[in-house]
C-alpha positions in Angstrom: 103.0 33.8 90.9 106.0 33.3 88.7 104.2 32.3 85.4 107.2 32.1 83.1 110.9 31.0 83.2 113.4 30.7 80.4 116.7 29.1 80.8 119.3 31.3 78.9 122.9 32.1 79.0 123.7 35.7 79.7 125.2 37.7 76.6 127.1 40.6 77.1 126.0 44.2 77.2 123.4 44.5 77.3 124.5 21.5 109.9 126.0 23.6 112.7 123.6 26.0 114.3 122.7 28.9 111.5 125.3 31.8 112.1 124.1 35.5 112.0 126.9 38.1 111.5 126.2 41.7 111.3 128.8 44.6 110.6 127.7 48.2 112.2 131.1 50.0 111.2 131.2 53.7 110.5 130.2 55.1 107.1 132.4 53.9 104.4 134.7 56.7 102.8 134.1 57.4 99.2 136.2 56.0 96.7 136.3 59.4 94.6 139.4 61.0 94.0 141.5 57.6 94.5 144.3 57.0 92.2 143.0 53.3 91.6 139.8 52.7 89.8 139.1 49.6 91.7 136.1 50.1 93.8 136.4 49.9 97.8 134.4 47.0 99.3 132.5 47.5 102.6 131.9 44.8 105.1 128.4 43.5 104.4 126.0 42.0 107.0 124.9 38.5 106.1 123.1 35.5 107.4 124.7 32.1 106.7 122.9 28.7 107.1 125.2 26.0 107.2 125.0 22.9 105.1 127.1 20.5 103.1 130.5 22.2 102.0 130.9 19.9 98.9 127.9 21.3 97.1 127.8 25.1 95.9 126.0 27.5 98.4 122.8 29.4 97.3 123.4 33.2 97.9 120.5 35.4 97.7 120.7 39.4 96.8 117.9 41.5 97.4 116.3 44.2 95.4 115.9 48.1 96.1 114.7 49.0 99.5 115.0 45.5 100.6 117.3 43.6 103.0 118.4 39.9 103.7 115.4 39.2 105.9 113.2 39.3 102.7 114.4 36.0 101.9 114.2 34.2 105.7 111.4 31.7 104.6 112.8 30.4 101.7 116.4 30.3 102.9 115.5 28.2 105.7 113.1 25.9 103.5 116.0 25.5 101.0 118.5 24.7 103.5 116.4 21.9 104.9 115.5 20.6 101.8 118.7 20.6 100.1 121.2 20.3 102.6 123.1 23.2 101.1 124.7 26.3 102.7 122.4 29.3 102.1 123.6 32.8 102.2 121.5 36.1 102.4 123.2 39.3 102.3 122.2 43.0 103.0 123.7 45.2 99.9 125.6 48.4 100.7 123.2 51.3 102.2 120.5 48.5 103.0 119.6 46.6 106.0 122.5 46.3 108.5 125.3 46.7 106.0 127.4 50.1 106.3 126.3 53.2 104.4 128.6 54.6 101.9 128.2 57.4 99.2 129.4 54.9 96.6 126.4 53.2 95.0 126.7 51.5 91.6 126.6 47.9 90.4 130.7 47.9 90.2 131.1 48.6 94.0 128.0 46.2 94.9 129.6 43.4 92.8 133.1 44.2 94.7 131.6 43.9 97.8 130.6 40.4 97.0 133.9 39.6 95.5 135.3 40.4 98.6 132.9 38.4 100.7 132.2 35.0 99.1 135.6 33.9 98.7 136.4 35.1 102.3 133.4 33.0 103.5 134.7 29.7 101.3 131.4 30.0 99.1 132.8 29.9 95.6 131.7 29.0 93.2 127.9 29.5 94.2 124.4 29.6 92.9 123.9 33.2 92.6 120.3 34.4 93.2 119.2 38.0 92.6 116.1 39.8 92.7 115.6 43.1 90.6 118.8 45.3 91.8 120.1 42.2 93.4 119.9 40.6 89.9 121.6 43.5 88.1 124.5 42.8 90.7 124.7 39.0 90.4 124.8 39.4 86.6 127.5 42.0 86.7 129.4 39.5 89.1 128.9 36.7 86.8 130.5 38.7 83.7 133.1 39.9 85.7 134.0 36.7 87.8 132.5 33.9 86.2 134.5 31.6 88.2 133.0 32.5 91.3 129.5 31.7 90.0 128.4 28.2 89.4 125.2 29.2 88.1 123.0 32.4 87.8 119.5 33.2 88.6 117.9 36.6 87.8 114.5 37.4 89.1 112.3 39.9 87.6 115.1 41.7 85.9 117.4 41.8 83.0 120.6 43.3 82.0 119.3 46.4 80.3 118.2 50.0 81.7 115.2 49.4 83.7 111.9 51.8 83.0 109.6 50.9 85.8 106.2 52.9 86.2 107.2 53.1 89.8 108.6 56.8 90.9 111.5 55.9 92.8 112.9 59.5 93.3 109.6 60.5 94.5 109.4 57.6 96.9 112.9 58.6 98.3 111.8 62.1 98.7 108.8 61.2 100.6 110.6 59.1 102.7 113.0 61.9 103.4 110.1 64.1 104.2 108.3 62.2 106.9 108.2 63.9 110.6 107.7 61.4 113.5 108.1 62.9 117.1 110.6 61.4 119.3 109.7 58.8 122.0 106.9 57.5 120.5 105.6 53.7 120.1 106.7 51.7 117.1 103.1 51.0 116.1 102.3 54.8 116.3 105.5 55.7 114.2 104.4 53.2 111.6 100.7 54.9 111.4 102.3 58.2 111.3 104.9 57.3 108.6 102.1 55.3 106.6 99.5 58.2 106.8 102.4 60.7 105.4 103.3 58.4 102.7 100.0 57.7 101.8 99.6 61.2 99.9 102.0 60.0 97.2 102.3 56.3 97.3 98.6 55.0 97.1 99.4 51.3 96.8 99.2 50.3 100.7 101.7 47.2 100.1 104.3 49.3 98.6 104.1 51.6 101.7 104.1 48.6 103.8 107.4 47.3 102.2 109.0 50.6 102.3 108.0 51.0 106.1 110.2 47.8 106.9 113.0 50.2 106.8 111.9 52.2 109.5 113.8 51.6 112.7 114.2 53.0 116.0 117.6 54.3 117.0 118.5 56.1 120.5 114.7 56.9 120.9 113.9 58.2 117.3 112.9 56.4 114.2 115.1 56.8 111.2 115.4 55.0 107.9 118.0 52.4 107.7 118.5 52.7 104.0 120.8 55.4 103.1 118.3 57.5 101.1 120.8 60.4 100.2 123.0 57.9 98.2 120.1 56.0 96.7 118.8 59.3 95.4 122.0 60.4 94.3 122.6 57.1 92.3 119.2 56.0 91.2 120.1 56.6 87.5 122.9 54.0 88.0 120.7 51.7 89.9 118.1 51.8 87.1 120.8 51.2 84.3 123.2 48.4 83.7 126.9 48.8 82.9 128.0 48.4 79.6 130.2 45.0 79.5 131.8 43.1 76.6 132.1 39.8 78.7 130.2 36.7 78.4 129.0 34.5 81.0 129.2 30.8 79.9 127.3 29.3 82.8 123.7 28.0 83.2 121.5 31.0 83.8 117.8 31.1 84.4 115.4 34.2 84.2 112.5 34.4 86.1 109.4 36.7 85.8 106.0 37.5 86.6 103.6 37.2 83.8 102.7 40.9 84.8 106.0 42.1 85.1 106.8 45.6 84.2 110.8 45.4 84.7 111.3 42.6 81.8 110.0 43.3 78.4 110.2 40.1 76.2 110.8 40.6 72.5 107.8 40.0 70.2 108.5 37.0 68.1 
């Protein structure tokens, strides 16, 4: 339960049928070595629920290891209750979006700067959870004209120091060994057992296992573990910025959140 919410402005620094669109292109090339510093966007996978075009759309961004389906229930409910368009998006290296060796908030923001205007969804209400919240905050700082208002869920624009050992989780996921041609239920049980030696919380294991998918008779992780492991420090950090986002901003966090530390007044 989200027991505390405060409305802040973000400082610098620190109804046609629903349409589902999936992109499964080749792995995106790295932007390293390019003459331009501009990051290269990838074609993100998304699901768009149609609504009134005259009102700002609601755009949901998931967290690390998540995907757009995390928001299925709330997206449908908000589309019905508000009559607005609702967009859920897979970040690069997550869900059905392309894999890329580049993984930073700058490139994730650029992906959205490419997608949202193309869909005619700007300015929008941008709602991001955890990693998605940092992406949303950076986009609001870089391109405030694209963001009608901002909601950051369980995250703030500073370096994250969680108790969860994300690099160890990634290593454990990469190390699982599942025989070919086993059933989906068997594969999940085997993976869960192998992960349990490091990850004691069954809820965390079940969340990670949502990324286990079948491809050509084998079970693989749909998240790009190599890219996430290589850039985990960037994911836990937040890019230093000097801009200011002037729009309405709401920070939501749980009463026992380990990802947002409120100052002692």
